[in-house]
N, C-alpha and C positions, 0 to 999 in steps of 0.2 A: 571564546564563545563555546568551544567544544566542551570544556570542563563545566561551564555553567549549565549547558543543556543536559549534560550527563547527570548532573546533580538534580536538576528539576524533574527530568523524566524518571529517574530512579525513585524520587519521592512520590511521584504519581504512581509508579509501579508498586510501591509499598502500600498505597491506598487500595490497589487491587488485591494485593496479597492478604490484606487485613480483613477482607470481606468474608462473612459467613453467609454464603448465598448472595444473590443479586440485590437484595432489598426490594424496594418498590420497583415495579416494571410498568412502563407506559408504552403505548402503541402509537407509532407514527404512520402517516399515509404510506400505502404500498403493502405488499405481501410480506409477512414475517419480518416487519421492520420495527425493532424494539429499541427502547432506551431504558437504562436502569438508573437508579439514583446515584450509582457510582460514576456513570458516564457524566452526569450533570455535575457531581461534586468535583471530579478530576478536571473537567473543563473549566470550572470556576477557578480552581486553584491555578491552572496553567495560564488562564487569561490574566490573572492578577500578577503572577510572577514573571511571565514573559513581557508584560507591559512595563514592569519595573526594569527588566533587563534591557529593553530597547524601546523607550517611550515613543519614539517617532514611528514605530511600526503599528499598523492596524492589526486586528485579530479576527480571524474567522474560524469557527469550530463547527464540528458536525452537528452539534445540537443547537446552532444558531439558525435563524431564518434569513440571514443576510444573503445578498446576491454574490455570486462567485466572481463576476467579471471586472474586478478592480485592477487598475494599473499601479496602485500604490504599493509601497513596501508593506508587507503584511505577513503575519504568522498564519499558517493554515494547519489546523490541529485536529486529530482524531483522538479523543481521550481514551477510548477503548475500541480498537479495531478488532472485531471478532466478538461483538456483544453477545450473540447467541451462544457462542462457545463459553463465554464467561458465565452466562446464566445457567449453563448445564455443567459447569465445573470441569471443562475439558482441558484447561490450562494451555490453550492455544489462542492467546490474545496478546495484544501489544499496545503501546502508546506511540503515536506518530506525530512529529512536529516538523514543519518545514518553513523556512524563511524565504519568501518569494517576492518577486517584483515583475510586474507585467505577467507574461506567460511562463517565466523562468523560475526555477528553484535555485537559490543561492546557497542555502544550507539545508541538509536533511538529516533527521535522526529518527531511529526506530528503536524502542526499548522493549525487550521481551523479559518481563520480570520473573517468570517461572524458571528461566534459565540464566538470569542475570546477564543478558547479552545486549550490549549497546552498540548499535550500528550507526556510523556517522560519515557524512560526506560534505565536503565544501567544494564548490565549483572550481575546477581547475587544479584541485589539490589531492584527488584520490579519495578512496573510501576505506574505512577501517571497521573492525569488530573488536571491541574492548581494547582499542589502541593499536591493534596489529593490522597491517595492510591486507586487504582482501581483493580477490580477482575472480571474475566469472570463469566457469569451466570451459574446456575446449573439447568436450565430448561430441562426437558425431551423433546425429539424430538417433541412429539405431541403438546407441548406448545411453540415451538421454532419459532422465527422470523429469517429467513434465507436470507442472501444477496448473490448476485452473480454478476459476470462480464461476458460480452459476447465476449471478445477478438475481438473487432470490426476491428482491423487492419489485422486480418487473419480470414476471414469468413469460411475457410475450416474447422475450429474447431466447427462450429455451430451444426452439428449433435450430437457430443458427449456432448457438453455443454447442449443443450436442452433435450437430452436424460436423462442426470443426473437430470435436473430440473423436468422433467416429472415424473421420478421415485421417487424423494424426495418430491414433492409437496403434495401428499396425506398423507404423514407421518409427516408433520410439520404444524404449525398454519398458516403461510403465507410466501410469498417471497417478496423481495424488490430488486430494482436495482437503485443504486445511480450514477454510472459512475465515481467513484473515489475509487480505490482499497485501497490506503493508509488510507483513512478515514474509509472505511468499516472495515479494520483490527483493526484500533484504536477503533471503536465502539464495535467490538467483545471483545477486551481487557477490555473495560469499562462496559461490561455486558448489553449494550443497545440492541445488537443483539446477536444471539447465534451461528452463523456459517457463513462462507464465502467460496465461491468457484469461481475460474476462471481458465480456461483451460491453458492459457499461459500468464505470466507476465514477465516483465524485472526486473532486480535487483532493479532499482530505485523505482519501484512500491511497492515492498514488503520488502526491506531491513530493514526499520524502523519498519514496522508493525509486522514482524515476531518476533522481540524482545519484542514489546509491548505485544503481545499475550502470548508468553511463560513466560514472567516475571509476567503476570497477572494470571498465573496458567493454561493456555491453551496449545493446541497443534497446531503447524504450520508445515505442511509437504507437500510433493508432492503427486501425484496420487498413488505412491507405498508405501506411509507411511514413506518415508525417510525425515529427516530434510531438510529444505530449505537451499540451497547453493547460496550465493549472488554473486558467480563468474559466474553465467550463468542464462539465462531465465528458467522459471519453471512453471509448473502447481502449483496452490496454494490452499490448503484446510486449514481452521483453525476453531477453536472452542474448546469446551470441548471434553473429550474423547468419550462420547457417540455420540455426533453430528458428529465428524470427523470419528468415526467408521462407522456410517450410510453412510456417503458420500463415504468413501473408498470402502465399500461393493458394493454400486451401481455402482461406477466407474469401479471396477474390473469385475462386471457382464457384463457391457456394452462393455468394452474393449475385454473381452473374446469372445463376440459374433461378433466381427468385422471381 
């Protein structure tokens, strides 16, 4: 399955690389919530090919309107995670695919075509980058590089998001914002960064990343410290135990004060 997923996601990545601009752009409900013709084209390709690969599995993609809460075996796919980056030519976008059942992820893959990096995890079998085993970092918070998302589609979340960042910033080395949650979680798994937080993400944003992180030895949870459930949108924290502990404490303090 790893080889087949690598081949399919690389082909999807080639479609991204072939783009000369984003093509037609459509606006979905919410703030700054865009979809391009390449999102639609890549999702259509992955739906067809993943269905051939595993006919018994359903398919849910970001550009679908189907409900999340299925118990069935299903693929959960984000054809371009980082669509706004893609529209602006920032080369910080990826393709994400996860095979899930109930609330769990069985297989997770993230492909960053601009760097030709294929991240893969299978439940109980570890995580890899281009075939080499990866592991989360063991940096203490004061030496940590921390990434975050801003939930731009729902800006009512901004006070809590920036409240957590303001509280965490003095306790870490620095902060980064890339605009692609799946890539951020893959980078945590690979030890490139030490933690990630976003107040609300959809399952296609984190379904693959949560398995990458946990199989690389990390923690992936919601704001209450509960494991992520791919049947519903969720807040996402991930990193090592010390880093996620810091984030959970700051989130709990801020939520208690609301």
